[in-house]
C-alpha positions in Angstrom: 9.7 -2.5 5.3 8.4 -3.2 8.8 6.0 -5.8 10.2 2.4 -5.0 10.7 1.0 -3.9 14.1 -0.8 -6.6 16.1 -4.3 -5.2 15.6 -3.9 -5.1 11.8 -2.6 -8.7 11.5 -5.7 -9.8 13.4 -7.1 -10.0 9.9 -4.6 -12.8 9.2 -5.4 -14.6 12.4 -9.1 -14.6 11.6 -8.2 -16.7 8.6 -5.8 -18.9 10.5 -8.5 -19.5 13.1 -10.2 -21.7 10.6 -7.1 -23.9 10.4 -7.1 -24.6 14.2 -10.9 -25.0 14.7 -12.3 -28.4 15.4 -15.2 -30.0 17.2 -15.1 -33.4 18.7 -18.8 -33.6 19.5 -20.3 -34.0 16.0 -20.8 -37.1 13.9 -18.7 -38.0 11.0 -19.8 -36.9 7.5 -20.8 -39.3 4.8 -19.3 -39.6 1.3 -22.0 -37.3 -0.2 -21.1 -34.5 2.1 -17.3 -34.5 1.9 -14.2 -36.7 2.1 -11.5 -34.5 3.5 -11.7 -31.0 5.1 -8.8 -28.8 4.1 -7.8 -25.6 6.0 -4.7 -23.6 5.3 -2.9 -20.4 4.3 0.2 -20.1 2.2 2.1 -17.1 3.4 4.6 -15.9 0.8 6.8 -14.5 3.5 7.1 -17.7 5.4 9.6 -20.5 4.7 7.3 -23.2 6.1 3.5 -23.4 5.6 1.0 -25.8 7.2 -2.1 -27.3 5.7 -4.5 -29.1 8.1 -6.2 -32.1 6.6 -9.1 -33.9 8.4 -10.9 -37.1 7.4 -14.6 -36.2 7.6 -15.7 -39.8 7.6 -14.2 -41.0 10.9 -15.4 -40.2 14.4 -13.7 -37.3 16.1 -12.1 -39.5 18.8 -8.5 -40.0 19.7 -8.5 -43.6 18.4 -10.1 -42.8 15.1 -8.0 -39.7 14.4 -4.6 -41.1 15.5 -3.7 -41.9 11.8 -5.1 -40.4 8.6 -5.6 -42.3 5.4 -4.4 -39.6 3.0 -1.5 -38.8 0.7 -1.2 -35.0 0.2 0.6 -33.5 -2.8 1.1 -30.0 -4.0 1.6 -29.4 -7.7 3.0 -26.2 -9.3 0.8 -26.0 -12.4 3.2 -23.6 -14.1 6.2 -26.0 -13.9 4.5 -29.3 -13.4 6.6 -30.1 -10.3 4.8 -32.2 -7.7 5.8 -32.5 -4.1 4.6 -35.0 -1.5 3.9 -33.2 1.8 5.0 -34.7 5.1 2.6 -34.7 8.0 3.0 -33.6 11.6 0.6 -35.1 14.1 -0.5 -33.1 17.1 -2.9 -33.9 19.9 -5.6 -31.3 20.5 -7.9 -32.0 23.4 -9.4 -35.4 22.8 -8.4 -35.9 19.1 -5.3 -35.8 16.9 -4.9 -33.3 14.1 -2.7 -33.7 11.0 -0.8 -30.7 9.6 1.0 -31.2 6.3 4.1 -29.1 5.8 5.2 -27.3 2.7 8.9 -26.4 3.3 9.6 -24.5 0.1 9.2 -21.0 -1.4 5.7 -20.1 -2.3 6.1 -18.4 -5.7 4.0 -15.3 -6.4 1.5 -15.2 -9.2 1.5 -18.9 -9.6 -1.3 -21.5 -9.8 -1.0 -24.5 -7.4 -3.1 -27.6 -7.0 -3.4 -29.4 -3.7 -4.6 -33.0 -3.9 -5.6 -35.2 -0.9 -6.1 -38.9 -1.9 -7.0 -41.9 0.2 -5.9 -45.4 -0.2 -9.3 -46.2 -1.9 -8.5 -43.7 -4.7 -11.1 -41.1 -3.5 -9.5 -37.6 -3.8 -10.2 -34.0 -3.2 -8.5 -31.3 -5.3 -8.2 -27.5 -4.6 -6.6 -25.1 -7.0 -5.4 -21.7 -5.8 -3.5 -18.8 -7.3 -1.0 -16.9 -5.3 -0.9 -13.1 -5.3 1.6 -11.1 -7.3 4.3 -9.5 -5.1 5.1 -6.1 -6.6 7.2 -3.5 -4.8 4.9 -0.8 -3.3 5.3 2.7 -4.6 4.4 6.0 -2.9 4.6 9.5 -4.4 5.5 12.2 -3.6 8.0 11.6 -0.8 9.3 14.0 1.8 6.4 16.5 1.5 4.4 18.2 4.2 1.4 16.6 5.9 -1.1 18.4 3.7 0.2 17.1 0.4 -1.8 14.1 -1.0 0.2 10.8 -1.3 -0.6 8.0 -3.8 0.2 4.5 -2.6 0.2 2.1 -5.5 0.6 -1.7 -6.0 1.0 -2.9 -9.6 0.8 -5.3 -11.4 -2.0 -7.2 -9.7 -3.8 -10.3 -11.1 -7.4 -10.1 -9.8 -6.3 -10.1 -6.2 -7.5 -8.0 -3.2 -5.5 -5.6 -1.0 -6.6 -4.7 2.5 -4.7 -1.8 4.0 -4.6 0.7 6.8 -2.6 3.8 7.5 -0.8 3.8 10.9 1.5 5.6 13.3 4.3 4.0 15.3 4.5 4.5 19.1 6.5 7.3 20.7 9.4 5.2 22.0 10.6 8.2 24.1 7.5 7.9 26.2 8.3 4.3 27.0 5.5 2.7 24.9 5.7 -0.9 23.8 7.1 -1.3 20.3 4.0 -3.2 19.2 1.6 -0.5 20.4 0.9 1.0 17.0 -2.1 3.1 16.2 -4.1 2.3 13.0 -6.8 4.0 10.9 -9.8 2.4 9.4 -9.6 -0.5 7.0 -9.7 -0.1 3.2 -10.5 -3.0 0.9 -9.2 -2.4 -2.7 -9.5 -4.4 -5.9 -8.3 -3.6 -9.4 -11.2 -2.2 -11.4 -12.8 -0.5 -8.4 -12.3 3.0 -10.0 -8.7 2.0 -10.6 -6.6 1.4 -13.7 -6.7 -2.3 -14.7 -4.1 -4.4 -12.9 -3.3 -1.9 -10.1 -4.7 -0.3 -7.0 -4.1 3.3 -6.0 -4.9 4.6 -2.5 -4.7 8.4 -2.2 -4.6 10.0 1.2 -3.6 13.2 3.0 -1.4 12.4 6.0 -2.9 15.2 8.1 -6.4 13.8 7.6 -5.3 10.3 8.4 -3.6 11.4 11.6 -6.9 13.1 12.6 -8.7 9.9 12.1 -6.2 7.8 14.0 -5.8 10.2 16.9 -9.1 12.0 17.1 -9.7 15.1 19.2 -5.9 15.4 19.9 -5.8 19.1 19.0 -2.3 18.5 17.7 -0.8 18.8 14.3 0.2 16.0 12.0 3.9 16.3 12.7 3.3 15.9 16.4 2.5 12.2 15.9 5.1 11.2 13.3 7.6 10.2 15.9 10.0 8.5 13.4 9.3 11.0 10.6 7.2 8.5 8.6 3.6 7.6 8.1 3.1 3.9 7.5 0.8 2.0 5.1 0.4 -1.7 6.2 -1.3 -4.1 3.9 -2.4 -7.7 3.4 -2.3 -8.8 -0.3 -4.7 -11.8 -0.8 -4.6 -14.2 -3.8 -7.5 -13.9 -6.3 -10.8 -14.8 -4.6 -9.4 -15.7 -1.2 -10.3 -12.6 0.7 -13.9 -12.8 -0.6 -14.2 -16.5 0.5 -13.1 -15.9 4.0 -14.9 -12.6 4.6 -18.2 -13.2 2.8 -18.9 -16.9 3.2 -19.9 -17.9 6.7 -17.9 -20.7 8.1 -19.9 -23.9 8.8 -18.4 -27.1 10.1 -20.6 -29.2 7.8 -20.7 -27.0 4.7 -17.3 -25.3 4.8 -14.8 -28.1 4.1 -12.4 -26.1 1.9 -10.5 -23.1 3.1 -7.2 -22.7 1.3 -5.6 -19.6 -0.2 -2.4 -17.5 -0.3 -1.4 -14.1 1.0 1.4 -12.0 2.4 1.6 -8.8 4.5 4.0 -5.9 4.8 4.3 -2.3 5.7 5.7 0.7 3.8 7.2 3.6 5.7 6.6 6.9 3.8 8.9 9.8 4.8 7.1 13.1 5.6 8.5 16.6 6.0 7.5 17.4 9.6 8.3 21.1 9.4 5.6 23.4 10.4 3.5 24.6 7.4 1.9 28.1 7.7 -0.9 28.9 8.0 -2.1 25.3 8.5 0.2 24.3 11.3 1.0 27.7 12.8 
């Protein structure tokens, strides 16, 4: 497995941008609008995850935001274990922000409930489900560029997979190791012309290379510098991708943005020998 290219993981950063957004020019919200704003992403690959909590009923000033009246707990609804999260305060421009740390493994295919409770007993709860984390499968392997390949993830539990096919740089030409080239994005969900509980993405390497490197007038194997074609993917927990991609973010109406995901890349070996007559 290899990490994603920088352009592909921009999808993740679009989600993380919600965590770090703030506006110190608006008025506080009242109890009818919301008590606490919650922004965060649980990344199954990370040992430490951060959840930003904001009291929506205090002015956005340094004095008012220096402390936060909130206890934050995370409960694993499968096991019943509850953990109190510690906070880390940071100053951002003219206000303070409070990030609550979860320093534990995020378990795949598990339901968690985050609770934020003030000293007056007022509380906000969010329940999320983490994605499954199956080993990706690709078949067949070590075939030429014109043989279709099935990329499969199974089992899934109502989650969404966003993937792209990519090519690594040619290190012999001195390119930066992060300078990957990626094809177009594909959003796949179980049930979208797939078998229940799985996604299958079928592609022909030669066609993908032509999309990634258009008008190159070169054959597929000319661009497979490491002998592999790569499928990079982000696997979102059920409903999370839909919330962050379809619902517009609004500072007043969007007070809950919490979910789970992970990302990875599968290198699929390709036989780069010339194939006649296609490549001759």
